[in-house]
C-alpha positions as a LaTeX table, in Angstrom:
\begin{tabular}{lrrr}
\hline
Residue & $x$ (\AA) & $y$ (\AA) & $z$ (\AA) \\
\hline
Unk1 & $-11.67$ & 4.37 & $-14.95$ \\
Unk2 & $-8.26$ & 5.72 & $-13.94$ \\
Unk3 & $-5.35$ & 3.75 & $-15.31$ \\
Unk4 & $-2.21$ & 3.56 & $-13.18$ \\
Unk5 & 1.07 & 2.64 & $-14.81$ \\
Unk6 & 3.82 & 0.99 & $-12.81$ \\
Unk7 & 7.04 & 0.81 & $-14.80$ \\
Unk8 & 9.89 & $-1.58$ & $-14.09$ \\
Unk9 & 13.13 & $-2.62$ & $-15.72$ \\
Unk10 & 13.22 & $-6.40$ & $-15.77$ \\
Unk11 & 16.50 & $-8.11$ & $-16.43$ \\
Unk12 & 19.22 & $-7.36$ & $-18.86$ \\
Unk13 & 20.43 & $-9.31$ & $-21.90$ \\
Unk14 & 23.48 & $-8.82$ & $-24.08$ \\
Unk15 & 22.24 & $-7.74$ & $-27.51$ \\
Unk16 & 18.58 & $-8.24$ & $-26.52$ \\
Unk17 & 16.60 & $-5.95$ & $-24.25$ \\
Unk18 & 13.04 & $-6.47$ & $-23.07$ \\
Unk19 & 10.93 & $-3.64$ & $-21.63$ \\
Unk20 & 8.00 & $-4.59$ & $-19.38$ \\
Unk21 & 5.22 & $-2.18$ & $-18.38$ \\
Unk22 & 2.64 & $-3.39$ & $-15.84$ \\
Unk23 & $-0.83$ & $-1.92$ & $-16.29$ \\
Unk24 & $-2.97$ & $-1.74$ & $-13.16$ \\
Unk25 & $-6.45$ & $-0.36$ & $-12.75$ \\
Unk26 & $-7.84$ & 1.87 & $-10.03$ \\
Unk27 & $-10.82$ & 4.05 & $-9.27$ \\
Unk28 & $-9.43$ & 7.04 & $-7.38$ \\
Unk29 & $-9.57$ & 10.41 & $-9.08$ \\
Unk30 & $-6.68$ & 12.84 & $-8.92$ \\
Unk31 & $-7.20$ & 15.63 & $-6.41$ \\
Unk32 & $-6.15$ & 19.12 & $-7.44$ \\
Unk33 & $-4.91$ & 21.83 & $-5.11$ \\
Unk34 & $-7.67$ & 24.35 & $-4.40$ \\
Unk35 & $-7.38$ & 27.98 & $-5.49$ \\
Unk36 & $-8.68$ & 30.25 & $-2.72$ \\
Unk37 & $-10.88$ & 33.28 & $-3.33$ \\
Unk38 & $-10.77$ & 36.67 & $-1.65$ \\
Unk39 & $-13.71$ & 37.69 & 0.54 \\
Unk40 & $-16.04$ & 39.87 & $-1.61$ \\
Unk41 & $-16.10$ & 43.54 & $-0.80$ \\
Unk42 & $-12.74$ & 43.67 & 0.94 \\
Unk43 & $-9.77$ & 45.21 & $-0.86$ \\
Unk44 & $-6.65$ & 47.28 & $-0.49$ \\
Unk45 & $-5.15$ & 45.21 & 2.31 \\
Unk46 & $-2.11$ & 44.16 & 0.34 \\
Unk47 & $-0.54$ & 40.76 & 0.57 \\
Unk48 & 2.55 & 38.75 & 1.44 \\
Unk49 & 5.84 & 40.54 & 0.80 \\
Unk50 & 8.44 & 37.86 & 1.52 \\
Unk51 & 8.70 & 34.20 & 2.55 \\
Unk52 & 11.96 & 32.61 & 3.76 \\
Unk53 & 12.62 & 28.96 & 4.69 \\
Unk54 & 16.02 & 27.26 & 4.35 \\
Unk55 & 17.07 & 27.87 & 0.72 \\
Unk56 & 13.64 & 29.27 & $-0.19$ \\
Unk57 & 13.60 & 33.08 & $-0.28$ \\
Unk58 & 10.85 & 34.72 & $-2.35$ \\
Unk59 & 10.03 & 38.44 & $-2.48$ \\
Unk60 & 6.73 & 39.05 & $-4.27$ \\
Unk61 & 5.60 & 41.99 & $-6.42$ \\
Unk62 & 3.34 & 44.57 & $-4.80$ \\
Unk63 & $-0.29$ & 43.52 & $-4.42$ \\
Unk64 & $-2.92$ & 46.05 & $-3.42$ \\
Unk65 & $-6.05$ & 43.92 & $-3.24$ \\
Unk66 & $-5.88$ & 40.38 & $-1.84$ \\
Unk67 & $-3.65$ & 38.30 & $-4.13$ \\
Unk68 & $-3.07$ & 34.58 & $-4.62$ \\
Unk69 & 0.18 & 33.44 & $-6.28$ \\
Unk70 & 1.46 & 29.98 & $-7.15$ \\
Unk71 & 5.06 & 31.15 & $-7.08$ \\
Unk72 & 6.60 & 27.97 & $-8.55$ \\
Unk73 & 9.58 & 28.51 & $-6.26$ \\
Unk74 & 11.15 & 25.45 & $-4.63$ \\
Unk75 & 12.79 & 24.92 & $-1.24$ \\
Unk76 & 14.23 & 21.95 & 0.65 \\
Unk77 & 13.13 & 20.58 & 4.01 \\
Unk78 & 13.95 & 17.50 & 6.10 \\
Unk79 & 11.77 & 15.30 & 8.28 \\
Unk80 & 11.96 & 15.63 & 12.06 \\
Unk81 & 14.27 & 18.64 & 11.81 \\
Unk82 & 12.81 & 21.88 & 13.27 \\
Unk83 & 12.82 & 24.34 & 10.35 \\
Unk84 & 12.21 & 28.06 & 10.70 \\
Unk85 & 9.87 & 29.90 & 8.32 \\
Unk86 & 9.56 & 33.71 & 8.16 \\
Unk87 & 6.64 & 35.57 & 6.55 \\
Unk88 & 6.52 & 39.35 & 6.02 \\
Unk89 & 3.58 & 41.56 & 5.06 \\
Unk90 & 3.82 & 44.34 & 2.48 \\
Unk91 & 4.74 & 47.80 & 3.70 \\
Unk92 & 1.83 & 50.07 & 4.53 \\
Unk93 & $-0.63$ & 47.54 & 5.92 \\
Unk94 & $-1.68$ & 48.79 & 9.35 \\
Unk95 & $-3.41$ & 45.61 & 10.40 \\
Unk96 & $-2.70$ & 42.42 & 12.33 \\
Unk97 & $-2.72$ & 39.34 & 10.10 \\
Unk98 & $-3.19$ & 35.69 & 10.95 \\
Unk99 & $-0.63$ & 33.40 & 9.28 \\
Unk100 & $-0.87$ & 29.63 & 8.69 \\
Unk101 & 1.43 & 27.23 & 6.82 \\
Unk102 & 0.31 & 23.89 & 5.35 \\
Unk103 & 2.41 & 21.15 & 3.70 \\
Unk104 & 0.87 & 18.24 & 1.77 \\
Unk105 & 2.83 & 15.52 & 3.58 \\
Unk106 & 1.04 & 12.56 & 1.95 \\
Unk107 & 1.12 & 14.09 & $-1.57$ \\
Unk108 & $-2.57$ & 13.53 & $-2.20$ \\
Unk109 & $-3.14$ & 16.92 & $-3.83$ \\
Unk110 & $-4.91$ & 18.56 & $-0.90$ \\
Unk111 & $-4.27$ & 19.90 & 2.58 \\
Unk112 & $-6.00$ & 18.31 & 5.53 \\
Unk113 & $-6.77$ & 20.97 & 8.11 \\
Unk114 & $-5.49$ & 20.92 & 10.81 \\
Unk115 & $-3.49$ & 17.67 & 10.30 \\
Unk116 & $-1.22$ & 19.23 & 7.64 \\
Unk117 & $-0.94$ & 22.67 & 9.23 \\
Unk118 & 2.56 & 22.96 & 10.69 \\
Unk119 & 2.87 & 26.61 & 11.73 \\
Unk120 & 0.48 & 29.40 & 12.77 \\
Unk121 & 0.79 & 32.86 & 14.30 \\
Unk122 & 0.38 & 36.58 & 13.58 \\
Unk123 & 2.01 & 39.49 & 11.79 \\
Unk124 & 1.62 & 42.85 & 13.53 \\
Unk125 & 2.09 & 46.10 & 11.57 \\
Unk126 & 1.65 & 49.80 & 12.29 \\
Unk127 & 3.15 & 53.28 & 11.86 \\
Unk128 & 5.14 & 55.02 & 14.60 \\
Unk129 & 7.08 & 58.25 & 15.00 \\
Unk130 & 10.85 & 57.93 & 14.84 \\
Unk131 & 13.18 & 60.16 & 16.94 \\
Unk132 & 13.13 & 62.76 & 14.15 \\
Unk133 & 9.37 & 63.04 & 14.20 \\
Unk134 & 8.84 & 61.09 & 10.97 \\
Unk135 & 6.23 & 58.38 & 10.58 \\
Unk136 & 7.93 & 55.00 & 10.09 \\
Unk137 & 6.32 & 51.72 & 9.09 \\
Unk138 & 6.95 & 48.99 & 11.66 \\
Unk139 & 6.22 & 45.35 & 10.87 \\
Unk140 & 6.83 & 42.37 & 13.12 \\
Unk141 & 7.00 & 39.33 & 10.80 \\
Unk142 & 5.64 & 35.92 & 11.57 \\
Unk143 & 8.41 & 33.47 & 12.52 \\
Unk144 & 7.32 & 29.89 & 12.97 \\
Unk145 & 8.82 & 26.42 & 13.20 \\
Unk146 & 7.93 & 23.48 & 10.95 \\
Unk147 & 8.68 & 19.92 & 12.08 \\
Unk148 & 7.59 & 17.28 & 9.60 \\
Unk149 & 6.75 & 13.80 & 10.93 \\
Unk150 & 8.64 & 10.70 & 9.81 \\
Unk151 & 5.53 & 9.59 & 7.90 \\
Unk152 & 6.00 & 12.47 & 5.43 \\
Unk153 & 6.54 & 11.13 & 1.92 \\
Unk154 & 9.88 & 11.95 & 0.35 \\
Unk155 & 10.08 & 14.01 & $-2.82$ \\
Unk156 & 8.39 & 17.15 & $-4.09$ \\
Unk157 & 5.09 & 18.35 & $-2.68$ \\
Unk158 & 3.20 & 21.63 & $-2.15$ \\
Unk159 & 3.33 & 24.19 & 0.67 \\
Unk160 & 0.72 & 26.93 & 1.18 \\
Unk161 & 1.32 & 30.13 & 3.17 \\
Unk162 & $-1.85$ & 32.04 & 4.05 \\
Unk163 & $-2.08$ & 35.54 & 5.57 \\
Unk164 & $-5.54$ & 36.90 & 6.37 \\
Unk165 & $-7.19$ & 39.52 & 8.60 \\
Unk166 & $-9.48$ & 37.03 & 10.30 \\
Unk167 & $-12.64$ & 39.11 & 9.96 \\
Unk168 & $-16.14$ & 37.82 & 9.23 \\
Unk169 & $-16.38$ & 36.07 & 5.87 \\
Unk170 & $-13.01$ & 34.35 & 5.83 \\
Unk171 & $-12.16$ & 31.06 & 7.51 \\
Unk172 & $-9.26$ & 29.16 & 9.08 \\
Unk173 & $-8.69$ & 26.54 & 6.37 \\
Unk174 & $-6.24$ & 26.48 & 3.45 \\
Unk175 & $-9.07$ & 26.74 & 0.89 \\
Unk176 & $-11.27$ & 29.25 & 2.73 \\
Unk177 & $-11.82$ & 32.84 & 1.49 \\
Unk178 & $-9.17$ & 35.28 & 2.72 \\
Unk179 & $-8.47$ & 38.99 & 3.19 \\
Unk180 & $-4.74$ & 39.50 & 2.60 \\
Unk181 & $-2.60$ & 37.08 & 0.61 \\
Unk182 & $-2.05$ & 33.39 & $-0.17$ \\
Unk183 & 1.04 & 31.90 & $-1.82$ \\
Unk184 & 1.97 & 28.36 & $-2.87$ \\
Unk185 & 5.47 & 26.91 & $-3.06$ \\
Unk186 & 7.07 & 23.59 & $-4.01$ \\
Unk187 & 9.02 & 21.89 & $-1.25$ \\
Unk188 & 11.30 & 18.89 & $-1.67$ \\
Unk189 & 11.23 & 16.61 & 1.37 \\
Unk190 & 14.66 & 15.04 & 1.56 \\
Unk191 & 15.65 & 11.70 & 3.03 \\
Unk192 & 18.67 & 11.00 & 5.21 \\
Unk193 & 20.57 & 9.31 & 2.34 \\
Unk194 & 21.39 & 11.53 & $-0.66$ \\
Unk195 & 24.08 & 9.55 & $-2.54$ \\
Unk196 & 26.07 & 6.33 & $-2.55$ \\
Unk197 & 28.96 & 4.75 & $-4.36$ \\
Unk198 & 28.31 & 2.89 & $-6.58$ \\
Unk199 & 25.46 & 5.03 & $-7.91$ \\
Unk200 & 23.71 & 5.73 & $-11.21$ \\
Unk201 & 23.83 & 9.51 & $-10.78$ \\
Unk202 & 25.93 & 9.87 & $-13.95$ \\
Unk203 & 26.94 & 7.59 & $-16.79$ \\
Unk204 & 30.59 & 7.94 & $-15.82$ \\
Unk205 & 29.90 & 6.66 & $-12.31$ \\
Unk206 & 27.14 & 4.24 & $-13.26$ \\
Unk207 & 29.31 & 2.15 & $-15.61$ \\
Unk208 & 32.11 & 0.45 & $-13.75$ \\
Unk209 & 34.82 & $-1.45$ & $-15.64$ \\
Unk210 & 36.02 & $-4.51$ & $-13.81$ \\
Unk211 & 38.53 & $-3.55$ & $-11.15$ \\
Unk212 & 39.08 & $-2.78$ & $-7.47$ \\
Unk213 & 37.31 & 0.23 & $-5.94$ \\
Unk214 & 39.06 & 1.00 & $-2.67$ \\
Unk215 & 39.50 & 4.77 & $-2.75$ \\
Unk216 & 43.06 & 4.43 & $-4.03$ \\
Unk217 & 44.58 & 5.34 & $-7.43$ \\
Unk218 & 41.78 & 7.81 & $-8.30$ \\
Unk219 & 39.00 & 5.32 & $-7.54$ \\
Unk220 & 36.06 & 5.70 & $-5.20$ \\
Unk221 & 35.00 & 3.18 & $-2.58$ \\
Unk222 & 31.67 & 1.89 & $-1.18$ \\
Unk223 & 30.22 & 4.80 & 0.76 \\
Unk224 & 27.04 & 6.58 & 1.85 \\
Unk225 & 26.54 & 10.35 & 1.75 \\
Unk226 & 23.99 & 11.55 & 4.28 \\
Unk227 & 22.27 & 14.83 & 5.02 \\
Unk228 & 21.63 & 16.13 & 8.53 \\
Unk229 & 19.66 & 19.18 & 9.59 \\
Unk230 & 21.11 & 19.56 & 13.09 \\
Unk231 & 24.32 & 18.69 & 14.98 \\
Unk232 & 24.97 & 15.35 & 16.68 \\
Unk233 & 22.46 & 13.32 & 14.69 \\
Unk234 & 23.04 & 9.56 & 14.71 \\
Unk235 & 21.90 & 6.78 & 12.40 \\
Unk236 & 21.83 & 2.99 & 12.20 \\
Unk237 & 22.94 & 2.19 & 8.65 \\
Unk238 & 23.08 & $-0.99$ & 6.54 \\
Unk239 & 24.75 & $-1.35$ & 3.12 \\
Unk240 & 24.53 & $-4.19$ & 0.61 \\
Unk241 & 24.83 & $-4.87$ & $-3.14$ \\
Unk242 & 22.79 & $-7.51$ & $-4.94$ \\
Unk243 & 22.69 & $-8.87$ & $-8.47$ \\
Unk244 & 23.21 & $-9.30$ & $-11.31$ \\
Unk245 & 19.61 & $-8.18$ & $-11.77$ \\
Unk246 & 16.94 & $-9.45$ & $-11.88$ \\
Unk247 & 18.59 & $-11.79$ & $-9.38$ \\
Unk248 & 18.68 & $-10.78$ & $-5.72$ \\
Unk249 & 21.82 & $-12.62$ & $-4.57$ \\
Unk250 & 23.80 & $-10.52$ & $-2.11$ \\
Unk251 & 27.31 & $-10.10$ & $-3.53$ \\
Unk252 & 28.54 & $-7.45$ & $-1.10$ \\
Unk253 & 27.42 & $-6.93$ & 2.52 \\
Unk254 & 28.98 & $-4.23$ & 4.68 \\
Unk255 & 29.75 & $-5.20$ & 8.29 \\
Unk256 & 31.63 & $-3.98$ & 11.31 \\
Unk257 & 35.36 & $-4.63$ & 11.37 \\
Unk258 & 36.10 & $-8.08$ & 12.75 \\
Unk259 & 32.43 & $-9.11$ & 13.03 \\
Unk260 & 30.85 & $-10.30$ & 9.72 \\
Unk261 & 27.51 & $-10.88$ & 11.44 \\
Unk262 & 27.22 & $-7.26$ & 12.64 \\
Unk263 & 25.79 & $-5.67$ & 9.49 \\
Unk264 & 24.43 & $-2.49$ & 11.12 \\
Unk265 & 26.70 & 0.52 & 11.57 \\
Unk266 & 26.23 & 3.28 & 14.14 \\
Unk267 & 27.00 & 6.47 & 12.22 \\
Unk268 & 27.24 & 9.95 & 13.77 \\
Unk269 & 26.91 & 13.21 & 11.87 \\
Unk270 & 28.87 & 16.47 & 12.30 \\
Unk271 & 28.84 & 18.25 & 15.65 \\
Unk272 & 29.16 & 21.80 & 14.32 \\
Unk273 & 28.92 & 23.94 & 11.20 \\
Unk274 & 26.08 & 25.27 & 9.08 \\
Unk275 & 23.07 & 22.98 & 8.69 \\
Unk276 & 21.66 & 21.25 & 6.68 \\
Unk277 & 25.02 & 19.61 & 6.07 \\
Unk278 & 26.32 & 16.59 & 4.12 \\
Unk279 & 28.80 & 14.02 & 5.36 \\
Unk280 & 30.11 & 10.72 & 3.95 \\
Unk281 & 30.46 & 7.35 & 5.68 \\
Unk282 & 32.86 & 4.78 & 4.17 \\
Unk283 & 32.05 & 1.08 & 4.57 \\
Unk284 & 35.01 & $-0.30$ & 6.61 \\
Unk285 & 34.60 & $-4.03$ & 5.94 \\
Unk286 & 32.46 & $-6.39$ & 3.84 \\
Unk287 & 31.90 & $-10.02$ & 2.88 \\
Unk288 & 30.67 & $-12.14$ & $-0.06$ \\
Unk289 & 31.92 & $-12.47$ & $-3.64$ \\
Unk290 & 32.56 & $-8.79$ & $-4.50$ \\
Unk291 & 34.04 & $-7.82$ & $-1.12$ \\
Unk292 & 37.69 & $-6.78$ & $-1.04$ \\
Unk293 & 40.10 & $-5.79$ & 1.68 \\
Unk294 & 38.98 & $-3.08$ & 4.14 \\
Unk295 & 35.53 & $-2.72$ & 2.56 \\
Unk296 & 36.73 & $-2.35$ & $-1.04$ \\
Unk297 & 34.49 & $-3.38$ & $-3.95$ \\
Unk298 & 36.41 & $-6.03$ & $-5.91$ \\
Unk299 & 34.76 & $-6.31$ & $-9.32$ \\
Unk300 & 37.72 & $-7.87$ & $-11.15$ \\
Unk301 & 35.93 & $-11.18$ & $-11.68$ \\
Unk302 & 32.32 & $-10.01$ & $-11.45$ \\
Unk303 & 29.64 & $-11.13$ & $-13.89$ \\
Unk304 & 28.82 & $-8.20$ & $-16.15$ \\
Unk305 & 25.38 & $-6.66$ & $-15.77$ \\
Unk306 & 23.23 & $-4.43$ & $-13.60$ \\
Unk307 & 23.53 & $-4.51$ & $-9.84$ \\
Unk308 & 21.68 & $-2.68$ & $-7.10$ \\
Unk309 & 23.09 & $-0.99$ & $-4.02$ \\
Unk310 & 20.60 & $-0.86$ & $-1.14$ \\
Unk311 & 21.11 & 1.31 & 1.94 \\
Unk312 & 18.83 & 1.67 & 4.95 \\
Unk313 & 19.11 & 4.38 & 7.60 \\
Unk314 & 17.21 & 4.75 & 10.88 \\
Unk315 & 17.75 & 8.09 & 12.60 \\
Unk316 & 17.66 & 8.88 & 16.30 \\
Unk317 & 14.65 & 11.06 & 15.45 \\
Unk318 & 12.80 & 7.86 & 14.53 \\
Unk319 & 12.75 & 8.25 & 10.72 \\
Unk320 & 13.51 & 5.33 & 8.42 \\
Unk321 & 14.92 & 5.74 & 4.91 \\
Unk322 & 15.67 & 3.15 & 2.22 \\
Unk323 & 17.88 & 4.04 & $-0.73$ \\
Unk324 & 18.16 & 1.79 & $-3.79$ \\
Unk325 & 20.17 & 2.59 & $-6.93$ \\
Unk326 & 21.26 & 0.49 & $-9.89$ \\
Unk327 & 24.69 & 0.55 & $-11.46$ \\
Unk328 & 26.42 & $-1.45$ & $-14.15$ \\
Unk329 & 29.56 & $-3.54$ & $-14.11$ \\
Unk330 & 30.55 & $-3.28$ & $-17.76$ \\
Unk331 & 31.64 & $-6.13$ & $-20.03$ \\
Unk332 & 32.66 & $-6.00$ & $-23.69$ \\
Unk333 & 29.25 & $-5.66$ & $-25.38$ \\
Unk334 & 26.09 & $-4.91$ & $-23.46$ \\
Unk335 & 22.90 & $-2.83$ & $-23.71$ \\
Unk336 & 20.55 & $-1.61$ & $-20.99$ \\
Unk337 & 17.20 & 0.18 & $-20.62$ \\
Unk338 & 17.86 & 3.45 & $-18.79$ \\
Unk339 & 14.40 & 5.04 & $-18.94$ \\
Unk340 & 10.81 & 4.16 & $-19.84$ \\
Unk341 & 9.77 & 7.56 & $-21.19$ \\
Unk342 & 6.19 & 6.67 & $-22.11$ \\
Unk343 & 3.68 & 5.66 & $-20.81$ \\
Unk344 & 4.32 & 7.97 & $-17.85$ \\
Unk345 & 3.52 & 7.01 & $-14.28$ \\
Unk346 & 0.60 & 8.64 & $-12.48$ \\
Unk347 & 2.10 & 8.13 & $-9.03$ \\
Unk348 & 2.79 & 11.17 & $-6.81$ \\
Unk349 & 3.84 & 13.87 & $-7.27$ \\
Unk350 & 3.19 & 14.13 & $-11.04$ \\
Unk351 & $-0.07$ & 12.07 & $-11.11$ \\
Unk352 & $-0.05$ & 12.05 & $-14.91$ \\
Unk353 & $-3.22$ & 10.86 & $-16.67$ \\
Unk354 & $-3.99$ & 9.85 & $-20.26$ \\
Unk355 & $-7.48$ & 10.52 & $-21.70$ \\
Unk356 & $-9.18$ & 7.36 & $-22.98$ \\
Unk357 & $-9.33$ & 8.59 & $-26.58$ \\
Unk358 & $-5.66$ & 9.60 & $-26.89$ \\
Unk359 & $-3.08$ & 7.26 & $-28.37$ \\
Unk360 & $-0.25$ & 6.54 & $-25.90$ \\
Unk361 & 3.26 & 6.29 & $-27.36$ \\
Unk362 & 5.58 & 3.59 & $-26.06$ \\
Unk363 & 9.09 & 4.97 & $-25.77$ \\
Unk364 & 12.25 & 3.95 & $-23.96$ \\
Unk365 & 15.83 & 5.16 & $-23.70$ \\
Unk366 & 18.57 & 2.57 & $-24.17$ \\
Unk367 & 22.24 & 2.85 & $-23.36$ \\
Unk368 & 25.37 & 1.03 & $-24.42$ \\
Unk369 & 26.39 & $-0.31$ & $-21.01$ \\
Unk370 & 29.42 & $-2.17$ & $-22.34$ \\
Unk371 & 33.00 & $-1.37$ & $-23.22$ \\
Unk372 & 32.76 & $-1.80$ & $-27.02$ \\
Unk373 & 30.45 & $-0.36$ & $-29.67$ \\
Unk374 & 27.01 & $-1.93$ & $-30.16$ \\
Unk375 & 25.62 & $-1.78$ & $-33.70$ \\
Unk376 & 22.28 & $-3.58$ & $-33.42$ \\
Unk377 & 19.89 & $-4.76$ & $-30.71$ \\
Unk378 & 16.26 & $-5.79$ & $-30.26$ \\
Unk379 & 13.80 & $-3.97$ & $-27.96$ \\
Unk380 & 10.61 & $-5.69$ & $-26.77$ \\
Unk381 & 7.76 & $-3.79$ & $-25.06$ \\
Unk382 & 5.04 & $-5.68$ & $-23.18$ \\
Unk383 & 2.00 & $-4.34$ & $-21.31$ \\
Unk384 & $-0.07$ & $-6.70$ & $-19.16$ \\
Unk385 & $-3.37$ & $-6.16$ & $-17.37$ \\
Unk386 & $-3.88$ & $-6.84$ & $-13.62$ \\
Unk387 & $-4.57$ & $-10.51$ & $-14.40$ \\
Unk388 & $-1.28$ & $-10.96$ & $-16.22$ \\
Unk389 & $-2.87$ & $-11.09$ & $-19.68$ \\
Unk390 & $-0.76$ & $-9.44$ & $-22.36$ \\
Unk391 & $-2.60$ & $-6.35$ & $-23.63$ \\
Unk392 & 0.19 & $-5.00$ & $-25.82$ \\
Unk393 & 3.41 & $-6.38$ & $-27.26$ \\
Unk394 & 5.76 & $-5.00$ & $-29.87$ \\
Unk395 & 9.29 & $-5.77$ & $-31.01$ \\
Unk396 & 11.63 & $-3.31$ & $-32.68$ \\
Unk397 & 14.98 & $-4.18$ & $-34.21$ \\
Unk398 & 17.21 & $-1.14$ & $-33.64$ \\
Unk399 & 20.08 & $-0.70$ & $-36.07$ \\
Unk400 & 22.21 & 2.13 & $-34.70$ \\
Unk401 & 25.81 & 2.28 & $-33.63$ \\
Unk402 & 26.19 & 3.23 & $-29.97$ \\
Unk403 & 29.56 & 3.93 & $-28.42$ \\
Unk404 & 30.12 & 3.02 & $-24.74$ \\
Unk405 & 27.86 & 5.07 & $-22.41$ \\
Unk406 & 25.99 & 6.56 & $-25.39$ \\
Unk407 & 22.16 & 6.59 & $-25.24$ \\
\hline
\end{tabular}
């Protein structure tokens, strides 16, 4: 039986912190990416020399006899943005190669052919005489375009680039035998939203003393930073803050100026420049208890604790993104769980598994989320089965002085 761990932070108590880990059961096995084999009896046809795509640019060592590499290199790509990929063959190969590119868009550990093949074409190579009568190697690289659908899962996944002669014995699929070269890369599929304020990206930003955040006097203001891959992209954006957690009361709702019921903004990206490109949208107006003038976040009288900022974005390309981040409005003494380090989740892309006979440590990272030192607190870990029955429970009294923001 495969055990799947879903980890959640539930609530937040001054001086007392409870950690809950929900244990679910499943039956699906983890798929592993296939390692292709060269066609027997064929050698000396070299391999892939260079692959370029956005910020991915990998030049490989010389290979003389059909090589597979998991390069470990990582590049970024966006959904519904046409992205160019360039593949070059090694010098000296006087053959025409077939090139295909697959991306595991559903992060299931395998490539579905042809559903996850996003580019295909040829590389042509030969020798020719230059004007001085010297033989010169001429290679026309493969240049293709990848356009990922909106259904592509966000986060890191795997891309395979395959170059083969296409003779008898090899095949068209990502796992078929080949004569040439195959290389794997990591690609990070990015969403439209890349940052917000407030945000938990750093401790300094994540812990907010009570005050007004309006962009004045060295403060930031409620905002959304977005990433676009082409000019003139437009989005429908919503922005709200709820809490204190685990409550879901909306305490800040962005809206159009002069119309509190119009909570969707029409946001346009840059019209020129180098893409992909980032731009920031500031919330112009808001309502409810933490809303200040002109969209400011007024936390002067807020209840201390964890809050969550939730942003949605629908692009003109048809892609939908939801962004949710927690942050803390700090009071005098407070403690928070920042990370459940173990057990680890087996959700994509890591798909971590624990053997049945191995003891699983239970570990968490706590942080002083208040303004004063904390000297002692209690941590409670609970694991329940799918029926809600407690399978594990432990309490630890932690005696350690933590200064504000210290973990």
